[in-house]
C-alpha positions as CSV (number, residue, x, y, z in Angstrom):
1,X,-31.0,-3.0,-35.8
2,X,-30.0,-3.8,-32.8
3,X,-26.0,-3.5,-31.9
4,X,-24.3,-7.1,-31.6
5,X,-22.0,-4.5,-28.8
6,X,-19.1,-8.1,-28.5
7,X,-19.1,-8.7,-32.3
8,X,-18.8,-4.6,-33.3
9,X,-16.2,-4.2,-30.5
10,X,-14.3,-7.0,-31.8
11,X,-14.2,-6.2,-34.6
12,X,-13.5,-2.3,-34.7
13,X,-10.3,-3.1,-31.8
14,X,-8.7,-5.4,-34.9
15,X,-9.2,-2.2,-37.1
16,X,-8.1,0.6,-34.6
17,X,-5.0,-0.7,-33.1
18,X,-1.4,-2.2,-34.0
19,X,0.3,-4.0,-31.3
20,X,3.4,-4.6,-32.6
21,X,4.0,-0.6,-33.9
22,X,2.3,0.6,-30.5
23,X,-0.1,2.5,-33.1
24,X,-3.5,3.4,-32.6
25,X,-6.0,4.5,-35.2
26,X,-6.9,8.3,-34.6
27,X,-9.2,10.5,-36.5
28,X,-8.2,13.5,-38.4
29,X,-10.6,16.5,-38.0
30,X,-9.6,18.0,-41.5
31,X,-12.4,17.9,-44.0
32,X,-14.7,16.5,-41.9
33,X,-18.0,17.3,-40.5
34,X,-17.2,17.5,-36.8
35,X,-14.8,20.4,-38.1
36,X,-17.9,22.9,-38.7
37,X,-18.7,22.2,-34.9
38,X,-15.5,23.1,-33.7
39,X,-14.7,26.8,-31.9
40,X,-10.9,26.6,-33.1
41,X,-9.5,25.4,-36.0
42,X,-7.9,21.9,-35.7
43,X,-4.6,21.4,-34.2
44,X,-1.6,18.8,-34.4
45,X,-1.6,18.8,-38.6
46,X,-5.7,18.0,-38.2
47,X,-5.4,15.0,-35.6
48,X,-6.1,17.2,-32.4
49,X,-8.8,19.8,-31.4
50,X,-9.1,21.9,-28.4
51,X,-11.8,21.6,-26.3
52,X,-12.9,23.9,-23.8
53,X,-14.9,22.5,-21.0
54,X,-16.9,24.7,-19.1
55,X,-18.8,24.7,-16.2
56,X,-22.0,26.4,-17.1
57,X,-25.0,24.4,-19.2
58,X,-28.3,25.9,-19.8
59,X,-30.4,28.2,-17.0
60,X,-32.2,24.6,-16.0
61,X,-29.0,22.4,-15.9
62,X,-26.9,21.2,-13.1
63,X,-23.1,23.1,-13.4
64,X,-20.6,19.9,-15.0
65,X,-17.4,20.5,-12.7
66,X,-16.0,18.1,-15.0
67,X,-12.6,17.5,-15.7
68,X,-12.3,21.0,-14.1
69,X,-12.0,20.5,-10.7
70,X,-10.0,17.2,-10.8
71,X,-7.5,18.9,-13.5
72,X,-7.3,21.7,-11.1
73,X,-6.7,19.9,-8.3
74,X,-4.2,17.5,-9.8
75,X,-2.5,20.1,-11.2
76,X,-2.9,22.5,-7.9
77,X,-4.3,25.2,-10.3
78,X,-6.8,28.1,-8.7
79,X,-10.6,26.6,-9.7
80,X,-11.8,27.8,-12.5
81,X,-14.7,28.1,-14.9
82,X,-13.1,26.7,-17.7
83,X,-10.4,24.5,-19.0
84,X,-8.5,24.2,-22.3
85,X,-7.9,20.5,-23.4
86,X,-5.8,18.8,-26.2
87,X,-7.7,16.3,-27.4
88,X,-7.2,13.1,-29.4
89,X,-10.0,10.9,-30.8
90,X,-10.1,7.5,-31.2
91,X,-11.8,6.8,-34.7
92,X,-14.2,3.8,-33.7
93,X,-17.0,3.1,-31.3
94,X,-19.1,0.1,-30.5
95,X,-22.4,2.1,-29.9
96,X,-24.3,4.6,-32.3
97,X,-25.9,6.7,-29.7
98,X,-28.1,9.2,-31.7
99,X,-27.4,11.6,-29.9
100,X,-23.3,11.7,-30.0
101,X,-21.8,15.1,-31.8
102,X,-19.4,12.9,-33.9
103,X,-20.6,11.8,-37.0
104,X,-21.2,8.0,-37.2
105,X,-18.6,7.5,-40.0
106,X,-15.9,9.2,-38.0
107,X,-16.3,5.8,-35.3
108,X,-16.4,2.9,-38.2
109,X,-12.5,2.7,-38.6
110,X,-13.2,4.8,-41.5
111,X,-9.2,5.3,-43.0
112,X,-10.5,8.5,-45.0
113,X,-10.8,10.2,-41.4
114,X,-7.9,8.8,-39.3
115,X,-4.2,7.3,-39.1
116,X,-2.2,5.0,-37.5
117,X,-0.5,7.4,-34.8
118,X,1.7,6.4,-32.2
119,X,2.0,7.9,-28.3
120,X,5.3,9.4,-29.0
121,X,3.8,11.0,-32.4
122,X,1.0,12.3,-30.3
123,X,3.1,14.0,-27.8
124,X,5.2,15.8,-29.9
125,X,2.6,17.2,-31.8
126,X,0.6,18.5,-28.2
127,X,4.2,19.8,-27.7
128,X,4.8,21.4,-31.0
129,X,1.7,23.9,-30.1
130,X,2.5,26.9,-29.7
131,X,0.2,27.3,-25.8
132,X,0.1,23.5,-24.7
133,X,-3.3,23.2,-22.6
134,X,-2.4,21.6,-19.0
135,X,-4.8,19.0,-19.7
136,X,-5.0,15.6,-22.7
137,X,-8.3,14.4,-23.4
138,X,-8.5,10.5,-24.5
139,X,-11.7,10.8,-25.9
140,X,-14.3,9.2,-28.7
141,X,-15.2,7.1,-30.3
142,X,-14.6,4.4,-27.0
143,X,-11.3,4.9,-26.1
144,X,-11.7,1.4,-24.1
145,X,-11.7,-0.4,-27.2
146,X,-8.1,0.0,-27.1
147,X,-7.3,0.2,-23.3
148,X,-3.8,0.1,-24.3
149,X,-4.0,3.7,-25.7
150,X,-4.2,5.0,-21.8
151,X,-1.3,3.6,-19.7
152,X,0.7,3.9,-23.4
153,X,0.0,7.8,-23.0
154,X,1.2,7.7,-19.2
155,X,4.5,6.2,-19.6
156,X,5.1,8.3,-23.1
157,X,4.4,11.5,-20.6
158,X,6.3,9.9,-17.7
159,X,9.5,9.6,-20.4
160,X,9.5,13.1,-21.0
161,X,9.0,14.1,-17.2
162,X,5.4,15.3,-17.8
163,X,3.8,13.2,-15.8
164,X,3.1,16.2,-13.1
165,X,3.3,18.5,-15.2
166,X,0.2,17.2,-17.8
167,X,-3.1,16.0,-16.6
168,X,-4.3,12.9,-18.5
169,X,-8.4,12.5,-18.3
170,X,-10.2,9.6,-20.8
171,X,-13.8,8.4,-21.4
172,X,-15.0,5.4,-20.8
173,X,-18.7,4.2,-22.6
174,X,-18.8,1.4,-20.5
175,X,-19.5,-1.2,-23.2
176,X,-16.8,-4.1,-22.8
177,X,-14.5,-5.6,-20.1
178,X,-11.6,-5.3,-22.7
179,X,-9.4,-3.1,-19.4
180,X,-8.9,-6.4,-17.6
181,X,-8.7,-8.7,-21.2
182,X,-6.1,-7.0,-22.3
183,X,-4.1,-4.8,-20.1
184,X,-1.4,-6.5,-17.6
185,X,-1.4,-6.3,-14.0
186,X,1.4,-3.7,-14.3
187,X,-0.6,-1.2,-16.6
188,X,-3.1,-1.8,-14.4
189,X,-0.6,-0.7,-11.5
190,X,-0.2,2.6,-13.3
191,X,-3.5,3.5,-14.2
192,X,-4.1,3.5,-10.0
193,X,-0.6,5.0,-9.4
194,X,-0.2,7.6,-11.9
195,X,-0.3,10.9,-10.4
196,X,-2.5,12.7,-12.7
197,X,-5.0,10.7,-14.1
198,X,-8.7,10.6,-14.3
199,X,-11.3,8.6,-15.9
200,X,-14.7,9.3,-16.2
201,X,-17.4,6.7,-17.4
202,X,-20.8,7.3,-18.7
203,X,-24.7,5.7,-18.1
204,X,-26.3,5.7,-21.6
205,X,-29.6,6.2,-19.8
206,X,-31.0,5.4,-16.3
207,X,-33.2,2.5,-17.2
208,X,-32.9,-0.3,-19.9
209,X,-35.4,1.2,-22.4
210,X,-33.9,4.9,-22.3
211,X,-30.2,3.2,-22.2
212,X,-31.6,0.6,-25.6
213,X,-32.8,3.7,-27.3
214,X,-29.8,5.9,-26.7
215,X,-27.1,3.2,-27.5
216,X,-28.8,1.1,-29.9
217,X,-27.3,-1.5,-28.0
218,X,-29.2,-4.8,-26.0
219,X,-31.4,-3.8,-23.3
220,X,-29.2,-6.1,-21.1
221,X,-26.3,-4.2,-21.4
222,X,-27.8,-2.0,-19.2
223,X,-26.9,-4.0,-16.0
224,X,-23.3,-4.5,-17.5
225,X,-22.8,-1.3,-16.9
226,X,-22.9,-1.2,-13.4
227,X,-21.1,-4.2,-13.4
228,X,-18.2,-3.0,-15.0
229,X,-18.5,0.3,-13.3
230,X,-17.8,-1.4,-9.7
231,X,-14.5,-3.3,-11.4
232,X,-13.1,-0.1,-12.0
233,X,-13.6,1.2,-8.8
234,X,-11.6,-1.9,-7.3
235,X,-9.0,-0.6,-9.0
236,X,-8.5,2.7,-6.9
237,X,-8.4,4.9,-10.5
238,X,-9.2,8.5,-9.7
239,X,-13.1,8.1,-10.9
240,X,-15.6,10.0,-11.8
241,X,-19.1,9.1,-14.1
242,X,-22.0,11.6,-17.0
243,X,-25.1,10.1,-17.2
244,X,-27.8,11.2,-20.1
245,X,-31.3,11.4,-19.1
246,X,-32.8,11.6,-23.0
247,X,-35.3,8.8,-22.6
248,X,-38.5,8.1,-25.6
249,X,-40.9,8.0,-22.2
250,X,-42.2,10.2,-20.0
251,X,-44.3,7.8,-17.5
252,X,-42.6,6.1,-14.3
253,X,-39.5,9.0,-14.7
254,X,-39.3,9.4,-10.9
255,X,-40.1,5.8,-10.0
256,X,-36.6,4.8,-12.6
257,X,-34.7,7.6,-11.4
258,X,-35.4,6.6,-7.4
259,X,-33.9,3.0,-8.5
260,X,-31.1,4.5,-11.0
261,X,-29.5,6.3,-8.1
262,X,-30.1,3.1,-5.9
263,X,-28.0,1.3,-8.2
264,X,-25.4,3.8,-7.6
265,X,-25.9,3.6,-4.2
266,X,-25.5,-0.3,-4.4
267,X,-21.8,0.3,-5.9
268,X,-20.7,2.8,-3.1
269,X,-23.3,5.2,-1.3
270,X,-21.5,8.5,-2.5
271,X,-21.1,7.5,-6.3
272,X,-24.4,9.9,-7.0
273,X,-22.3,12.6,-6.3
274,X,-19.2,12.1,-8.4
275,X,-21.8,11.5,-11.3
276,X,-22.6,14.6,-13.5
277,X,-25.7,14.3,-16.0
278,X,-25.1,15.6,-19.0
279,X,-28.0,18.4,-20.8
280,X,-27.9,16.8,-24.5
281,X,-27.9,19.2,-27.2
282,X,-28.2,19.2,-30.9
283,X,-24.7,19.5,-33.0
284,X,-25.0,19.5,-36.4
285,X,-24.3,15.4,-36.8
286,X,-27.0,15.8,-34.3
287,X,-29.7,17.2,-36.6
288,X,-29.7,15.0,-39.2
289,X,-31.0,12.1,-37.2
290,X,-34.1,13.8,-35.0
291,X,-37.1,12.4,-35.7
292,X,-40.3,12.2,-33.3
293,X,-38.7,9.8,-30.6
294,X,-35.3,11.6,-30.1
295,X,-37.0,15.1,-30.4
296,X,-39.8,13.9,-27.8
297,X,-36.3,12.2,-25.5
298,X,-34.8,15.7,-25.7
299,X,-37.8,17.3,-24.2
300,X,-37.6,14.3,-21.5
301,X,-34.4,14.7,-20.2
302,X,-35.8,18.0,-18.2
303,X,-38.4,16.0,-16.7
304,X,-35.6,13.4,-15.8
305,X,-33.5,15.6,-14.4
306,X,-35.8,17.2,-12.3
307,X,-35.9,13.9,-11.0
308,X,-32.1,13.7,-10.3
309,X,-32.6,16.2,-8.3
310,X,-34.6,15.5,-5.7
311,X,-33.3,12.2,-5.4
312,X,-30.1,14.0,-4.1
313,X,-31.8,16.2,-2.2
314,X,-33.7,13.2,0.2
315,X,-30.0,11.4,0.1
316,X,-27.5,14.2,1.3
317,X,-27.4,16.5,3.6
318,X,-26.6,20.4,2.0
319,X,-23.3,19.9,3.1
320,X,-22.7,16.8,1.3
321,X,-24.0,18.3,-2.2
322,X,-22.2,21.5,-1.4
323,X,-18.7,19.6,-1.7
324,X,-16.3,19.7,-4.7
325,X,-16.2,16.3,-6.7
326,X,-12.9,15.6,-6.2
327,X,-13.6,15.9,-2.3
328,X,-16.6,13.0,-2.9
329,X,-14.6,9.8,-0.9
330,X,-15.5,6.3,-2.6
331,X,-15.3,3.2,-1.7
332,X,-17.2,4.4,1.7
333,X,-19.8,1.9,1.3
334,X,-22.0,3.4,4.1
335,X,-25.1,1.5,3.1
336,X,-23.4,-1.9,4.1
């Protein structure tokens, strides 16, 4: 069944934010299937987990500098191959990507696996750890069902004098315009001016067919992703992108990839250099969702990554491609 993204977004937003008490529904990892895939036990009384972001993926995939380079750059740390992050996970998402490493029962605002938490409580839990990591990752779920989460956390960190010491990173699946619907101009200005903040937006596929296959959302929403990315870019946030290339078909991959890169460049000539393809791997929750089509999609992502590499080699010099991702300027509009 195709997801009604608008209706599900409304439903999950209502279920996962308490504006009066400034609280969000945050996942507790204790006794969940996701707990089995964690390399360290849940922390912060179950409401947090430590994630080790690493550059390397497999031998056939591109390295991933996110969020390592933005965090190290902002915090004036030496370049590293890995960075530890304190993760807090929202308990709702409006899409059901088959490759998501989060069990679907943790994406449905399920109170069995979550509880109400304020930004103040989350920061208290973070600071209560023996060695708090240098960055906090707000992930999901879809954090942007509750776009207030980011400016609330910024305000809390700022109030405690931590805004220059802690790097804040958040995810966005480019599924709604809630950032503009529910945040004030002051909130948007805070996000744009906050010194240690980076945001990554994920393109779920490289054509409408792969997008619909991956998310179960309407294929037409593939186009909306580009519109939202363009609006976000206009805010002046330090912005990056992920892309997933799983697709059920192996025909016309090169043609569609060329069009995908065209569309990124219609937003900004350099956006492809700030876009990192993600290699989809099979964590525990994914194994139960695999069938012939998803197995084929896992295989076909390796055709797509080769097409991506070719497009970047044809469009950018080796010097441009070798630049650190944080040094890639956006909003250049050099094609216009």
